[in-house]
Z-matrix of the N, CA and C atoms (Angstrom, degrees):
N
C 1 1.442
C 2 1.520 1 108.72
N 3 1.296 2 116.65 1 132.12
C 4 1.461 3 122.11 2 177.99
C 5 1.515 4 107.69 3 -96.49
N 6 1.328 5 116.14 4 143.65
C 7 1.455 6 119.22 5 176.72
C 8 1.511 7 109.41 6 -125.42
N 9 1.311 8 115.12 7 154.42
C 10 1.450 9 121.07 8 178.25
C 11 1.522 10 106.52 9 -149.22
N 12 1.321 11 117.58 10 135.07
C 13 1.457 12 119.88 11 177.85
C 14 1.510 13 109.43 12 -99.81
N 15 1.306 14 115.54 13 152.42
C 16 1.458 15 120.29 14 174.99
C 17 1.512 16 107.72 15 -138.14
N 18 1.324 17 117.81 16 152.07
C 19 1.463 18 120.37 17 -179.39
C 20 1.523 19 110.93 18 -58.21
N 21 1.306 20 115.12 19 143.20
C 22 1.453 21 121.78 20 179.45
C 23 1.515 22 107.66 21 -114.40
N 24 1.303 23 117.91 22 122.78
C 25 1.468 24 124.24 23 -177.59
C 26 1.525 25 109.43 24 65.24
N 27 1.323 26 116.83 25 -150.59
C 28 1.464 27 120.79 26 -176.23
C 29 1.516 28 112.01 27 -99.90
N 30 1.288 29 117.54 28 9.04
C 31 1.459 30 121.48 29 -175.66
C 32 1.520 31 111.15 30 -79.03
N 33 1.324 32 116.21 31 145.62
C 34 1.461 33 121.22 32 175.24
C 35 1.520 34 111.82 33 -98.37
N 36 1.311 35 117.75 34 1.39
C 37 1.457 36 119.52 35 -177.97
C 38 1.515 37 109.97 36 -77.49
N 39 1.317 38 115.42 37 148.97
C 40 1.462 39 119.59 38 179.70
C 41 1.520 40 110.85 39 -76.15
N 42 1.329 41 117.89 40 -18.53
C 43 1.460 42 120.57 41 -179.24
C 44 1.527 43 111.44 42 -70.05
N 45 1.330 44 117.06 43 -28.59
C 46 1.455 45 120.68 44 -177.36
C 47 1.514 46 109.68 45 -100.83
N 48 1.297 47 116.12 46 75.53
C 49 1.455 48 120.62 47 175.96
C 50 1.514 49 107.75 48 -139.90
N 51 1.293 50 115.63 49 157.32
C 52 1.456 51 118.51 50 175.81
C 53 1.517 52 107.65 51 -114.43
N 54 1.290 53 115.54 52 154.77
C 55 1.455 54 120.99 53 -176.88
C 56 1.521 55 108.77 54 -103.92
N 57 1.310 56 114.99 55 129.71
C 58 1.457 57 121.04 56 174.84
C 59 1.523 58 106.04 57 -100.60
N 60 1.320 59 116.63 58 126.36
C 61 1.461 60 119.84 59 -177.94
C 62 1.522 61 110.09 60 -111.39
N 63 1.311 62 114.56 61 134.28
C 64 1.450 63 121.69 62 175.25
C 65 1.522 64 106.53 63 -106.81
N 66 1.297 65 116.83 64 119.66
C 67 1.463 66 119.60 65 179.44
C 68 1.527 67 109.03 66 -85.73
N 69 1.314 68 114.94 67 122.30
C 70 1.458 69 120.15 68 177.92
C 71 1.517 70 108.51 69 -132.42
N 72 1.307 71 116.07 70 147.62
C 73 1.454 72 120.47 71 175.79
C 74 1.526 73 108.05 72 -79.04
N 75 1.330 74 117.77 73 162.09
C 76 1.471 75 119.02 74 177.10
C 77 1.535 76 112.30 75 -57.04
N 78 1.321 77 117.28 76 -35.88
C 79 1.471 78 119.95 77 178.92
C 80 1.527 79 110.69 78 -66.96
N 81 1.336 80 116.69 79 -41.25
C 82 1.466 81 120.10 80 177.68
C 83 1.524 82 110.75 81 -65.08
N 84 1.317 83 116.40 82 -41.29
C 85 1.466 84 120.73 83 179.29
C 86 1.531 85 110.41 84 -62.69
N 87 1.335 86 116.77 85 -42.82
C 88 1.464 87 120.64 86 178.17
C 89 1.531 88 110.53 87 -62.86
N 90 1.330 89 116.75 88 -40.36
C 91 1.465 90 120.54 89 178.54
C 92 1.525 91 110.80 90 -65.74
N 93 1.333 92 117.71 91 -41.34
C 94 1.461 93 121.00 92 177.48
C 95 1.523 94 110.85 93 -61.64
N 96 1.332 95 116.60 94 -43.16
C 97 1.465 96 120.14 95 179.31
C 98 1.524 97 110.94 96 -65.31
N 99 1.327 98 116.79 97 -40.46
C 100 1.467 99 120.23 98 178.90
C 101 1.530 100 110.24 99 -61.91
N 102 1.325 101 116.32 100 -46.12
C 103 1.468 102 120.05 101 179.22
C 104 1.524 103 111.09 102 -65.13
N 105 1.323 104 116.31 103 -38.13
C 106 1.464 105 119.87 104 179.92
C 107 1.524 106 110.41 105 -61.02
N 108 1.326 107 116.47 106 -45.92
C 109 1.462 108 119.79 107 179.68
C 110 1.525 109 110.48 108 -66.57
N 111 1.310 110 116.05 109 -38.83
C 112 1.463 111 120.79 110 -178.86
C 113 1.527 112 111.72 111 -63.42
N 114 1.311 113 117.36 112 -35.81
C 115 1.461 114 120.76 113 -174.95
C 116 1.523 115 114.13 114 -103.24
N 117 1.337 116 118.19 115 6.09
C 118 1.458 117 120.32 116 175.47
C 119 1.516 118 115.27 117 87.71
N 120 1.340 119 117.94 118 5.09
C 121 1.455 120 119.91 119 -179.43
C 122 1.526 121 111.60 120 -66.87
N 123 1.323 122 116.39 121 -32.26
C 124 1.463 123 119.90 122 -179.30
C 125 1.528 124 110.18 123 -61.21
N 126 1.326 125 117.12 124 -39.43
C 127 1.467 126 121.66 125 178.33
C 128 1.524 127 109.92 126 -62.84
N 129 1.321 128 116.99 127 -43.64
C 130 1.461 129 121.47 128 179.53
C 131 1.527 130 110.83 129 -64.41
N 132 1.316 131 117.05 130 -44.80
C 133 1.465 132 120.83 131 179.87
C 134 1.525 133 111.12 132 -63.07
N 135 1.317 134 117.50 133 -41.59
C 136 1.468 135 120.88 134 179.38
C 137 1.522 136 110.56 135 -65.03
N 138 1.319 137 117.47 136 -40.96
C 139 1.465 138 121.34 137 177.53
C 140 1.530 139 110.28 138 -59.71
N 141 1.330 140 116.80 139 -46.45
C 142 1.467 141 120.72 140 -179.30
C 143 1.521 142 110.57 141 -64.01
N 144 1.340 143 117.84 142 -43.13
C 145 1.476 144 120.45 143 178.59
C 146 1.526 145 111.01 144 -60.95
N 147 1.334 146 116.99 145 -42.41
C 148 1.466 147 121.30 146 179.87
C 149 1.520 148 111.07 147 -62.87
N 150 1.327 149 117.08 148 -45.56
C 151 1.471 150 120.88 149 -179.96
C 152 1.523 151 111.48 150 -66.17
N 153 1.320 152 117.13 151 -38.75
C 154 1.462 153 120.69 152 178.67
C 155 1.520 154 110.28 153 -63.65
N 156 1.323 155 117.13 154 -43.91
C 157 1.458 156 120.72 155 178.35
C 158 1.524 157 110.85 156 -62.80
N 159 1.330 158 117.65 157 -42.35
C 160 1.467 159 121.27 158 178.09
C 161 1.523 160 111.14 159 -60.42
N 162 1.330 161 116.56 160 -42.20
C 163 1.470 162 120.38 161 179.59
C 164 1.525 163 110.82 162 -65.88
N 165 1.330 164 117.06 163 -39.24
C 166 1.461 165 120.35 164 179.48
C 167 1.522 166 110.75 165 -67.72
N 168 1.327 167 116.78 166 -41.04
C 169 1.463 168 120.65 167 179.57
C 170 1.525 169 110.71 168 -63.46
N 171 1.334 170 116.87 169 -37.00
C 172 1.465 171 120.16 170 179.96
C 173 1.532 172 111.88 171 -84.07
N 174 1.323 173 116.24 172 4.54
C 175 1.471 174 122.77 173 177.60
C 176 1.520 175 112.61 174 60.67
N 177 1.324 176 117.02 175 30.01
C 178 1.460 177 121.49 176 174.83
C 179 1.529 178 106.78 177 -95.73
N 180 1.313 179 115.68 178 83.17
C 181 1.458 180 120.51 179 -173.74
C 182 1.529 181 112.38 180 -69.12
N 183 1.325 182 117.27 181 -30.29
C 184 1.470 183 119.57 182 177.40
C 185 1.528 184 109.52 183 -62.54
N 186 1.321 185 116.17 184 -47.89
C 187 1.458 186 120.51 185 178.52
C 188 1.527 187 110.32 186 -64.09
N 189 1.329 188 116.77 187 -41.52
C 190 1.466 189 120.25 188 179.90
C 191 1.529 190 110.65 189 -59.60
N 192 1.331 191 116.78 190 -42.59
C 193 1.470 192 120.09 191 178.22
C 194 1.527 193 111.06 192 -64.18
N 195 1.342 194 117.10 193 -41.66
C 196 1.468 195 120.29 194 179.44
C 197 1.527 196 110.81 195 -63.16
N 198 1.316 197 116.00 196 -44.18
C 199 1.466 198 119.84 197 179.77
C 200 1.526 199 110.09 198 -65.45
N 201 1.331 200 116.93 199 -41.14
C 202 1.461 201 120.13 200 178.72
C 203 1.530 202 110.72 201 -61.70
N 204 1.321 203 116.91 202 -41.07
C 205 1.474 204 120.22 203 178.09
C 206 1.527 205 110.94 204 -62.75
N 207 1.321 206 116.25 205 -43.56
C 208 1.468 207 119.88 206 178.13
C 209 1.525 208 109.82 207 -61.47
N 210 1.329 209 115.90 208 -44.25
C 211 1.460 210 119.95 209 178.53
C 212 1.518 211 112.53 210 -59.93
N 213 1.331 212 116.42 211 -41.95
C 214 1.460 213 120.49 212 179.54
C 215 1.526 214 111.32 213 -65.68
N 216 1.325 215 116.12 214 -42.19
C 217 1.467 216 119.19 215 178.57
C 218 1.524 217 111.22 216 -64.70
N 219 1.332 218 116.26 217 -42.49
C 220 1.466 219 119.40 218 178.91
C 221 1.522 220 110.97 219 -66.59
N 222 1.339 221 116.88 220 -35.74
C 223 1.459 222 120.73 221 177.20
C 224 1.528 223 110.18 222 -62.84
N 225 1.330 224 116.48 223 -43.55
C 226 1.464 225 120.04 224 178.19
C 227 1.529 226 110.56 225 -64.42
N 228 1.331 227 116.26 226 -41.61
C 229 1.464 228 121.04 227 178.15
C 230 1.524 229 110.79 228 -62.94
N 231 1.320 230 116.51 229 -43.42
C 232 1.459 231 121.76 230 177.89
C 233 1.521 232 110.37 231 -60.29
N 234 1.333 233 115.82 232 -46.47
C 235 1.457 234 120.33 233 -179.04
C 236 1.535 235 110.25 234 -60.07
N 237 1.318 236 116.43 235 -43.70
C 238 1.464 237 120.96 236 178.50
C 239 1.526 238 111.16 237 -64.53
N 240 1.327 239 116.76 238 -45.86
C 241 1.466 240 120.84 239 -179.23
C 242 1.520 241 111.21 240 -61.92
N 243 1.331 242 116.43 241 -40.20
C 244 1.458 243 119.06 242 -179.06
C 245 1.522 244 111.43 243 -73.73
N 246 1.324 245 117.00 244 -34.54
C 247 1.460 246 120.28 245 179.67
C 248 1.528 247 111.03 246 -67.60
N 249 1.319 248 116.32 247 -32.28
C 250 1.466 249 120.42 248 -179.67
C 251 1.525 250 111.87 249 -95.60
N 252 1.325 251 116.72 250 3.26
C 253 1.468 252 122.43 251 -179.62
C 254 1.527 253 110.89 252 57.68
N 255 1.328 254 115.62 253 40.40
C 256 1.462 255 121.99 254 -179.05
C 257 1.524 256 108.74 255 -123.85
N 258 1.329 257 117.93 256 85.90
C 259 1.466 258 119.65 257 -175.65
C 260 1.524 259 112.88 258 -65.98
N 261 1.311 260 114.51 259 149.01
C 262 1.460 261 120.96 260 176.47
C 263 1.529 262 106.98 261 -78.33
N 264 1.335 263 118.43 262 128.74
C 265 1.469 264 120.24 263 -179.63
C 266 1.531 265 112.07 264 -59.22
N 267 1.325 266 115.42 265 145.43
C 268 1.466 267 120.90 266 -177.23
C 269 1.526 268 112.33 267 -56.79
N 270 1.335 269 119.04 268 -36.08
C 271 1.466 270 119.65 269 -179.62
C 272 1.527 271 111.00 270 -64.03
N 273 1.316 272 117.31 271 -33.26
C 274 1.470 273 119.49 272 176.26
C 275 1.521 274 111.00 273 -69.84
N 276 1.318 275 116.61 274 -38.29
C 277 1.465 276 119.89 275 177.01
C 278 1.524 277 109.47 276 -61.55
N 279 1.340 278 116.34 277 -43.60
C 280 1.466 279 119.93 278 178.49
C 281 1.525 280 111.06 279 -61.75
N 282 1.329 281 117.61 280 -40.63
C 283 1.469 282 120.26 281 178.03
C 284 1.524 283 111.14 282 -65.06
N 285 1.337 284 117.41 283 -38.61
C 286 1.464 285 120.66 284 177.06
C 287 1.527 286 110.70 285 -63.51
N 288 1.333 287 116.23 286 -42.60
C 289 1.465 288 120.18 287 177.23
C 290 1.526 289 110.85 288 -61.13
N 291 1.334 290 116.58 289 -45.37
C 292 1.467 291 120.52 290 179.49
C 293 1.521 292 111.38 291 -62.43
N 294 1.331 293 117.11 292 -42.89
C 295 1.470 294 120.57 293 179.87
C 296 1.526 295 110.89 294 -64.69
N 297 1.327 296 116.83 295 -41.56
C 298 1.465 297 119.99 296 178.95
C 299 1.525 298 110.55 297 -65.13
N 300 1.329 299 117.12 298 -40.56
C 301 1.462 300 120.05 299 178.88
C 302 1.527 301 111.10 300 -65.46
N 303 1.323 302 117.76 301 -41.48
C 304 1.465 303 120.64 302 178.31
C 305 1.526 304 110.87 303 -62.77
N 306 1.335 305 116.38 304 -40.20
C 307 1.461 306 120.03 305 177.98
C 308 1.529 307 110.20 306 -62.35
N 309 1.331 308 115.72 307 -43.13
C 310 1.460 309 119.92 308 -179.74
C 311 1.528 310 110.60 309 -64.22
N 312 1.332 311 116.82 310 -47.10
C 313 1.463 312 120.66 311 -178.10
C 314 1.525 313 111.84 312 -65.35
N 315 1.317 314 117.71 313 -30.70
C 316 1.467 315 121.21 314 179.32
C 317 1.527 316 111.79 315 -65.54
N 318 1.326 317 117.20 316 -22.81
C 319 1.465 318 120.78 317 -179.00
C 320 1.526 319 113.03 318 -91.41
N 321 1.335 320 117.37 319 -7.60
C 322 1.463 321 119.73 320 -178.56
C 323 1.522 322 110.59 321 -78.45
N 324 1.334 323 116.87 322 147.80
C 325 1.467 324 119.30 323 174.22
C 326 1.531 325 109.94 324 -63.18
N 327 1.314 326 117.20 325 151.87
C 328 1.463 327 121.88 326 -179.42
C 329 1.525 328 110.47 327 -57.17
N 330 1.318 329 116.54 328 135.28
C 331 1.459 330 121.62 329 176.39
C 332 1.518 331 114.75 330 87.47
N 333 1.318 332 118.53 331 -10.17
C 334 1.468 333 119.15 332 179.72
C 335 1.517 334 108.76 333 -104.75
N 336 1.309 335 115.27 334 146.79
C 337 1.452 336 120.17 335 178.86
C 338 1.512 337 108.12 336 -144.24
N 339 1.321 338 115.39 337 128.52
C 340 1.463 339 120.17 338 178.87
C 341 1.515 340 108.87 339 -121.88
N 342 1.333 341 116.63 340 152.11
C 343 1.452 342 119.00 341 -179.07
C 344 1.425 343 115.24 342 -127.91
């Protein structure tokens, strides 16, 4: 089963969110993972998870929330693309990775760089 959180009401707190659950069979989940790896989604998801963890470790909760929102939107987009058998072109994935990295780097203090 895949889960995704979305903001609940007008609150920015992570405590006030609801979870949307997608019920998938193990075979469907395996197929989604296979397609994700085939089309580069796994690389994008890993990049987002790494950046989110870095933001949480540095206690930049604003950045962590922004990255989490991007991850949730991309997860929904991925789910839709895979359900319709319409993969996102690799150049778009690369642009998403670049945009996410630029957003992350824009929040770092001057002179520091994390990877």
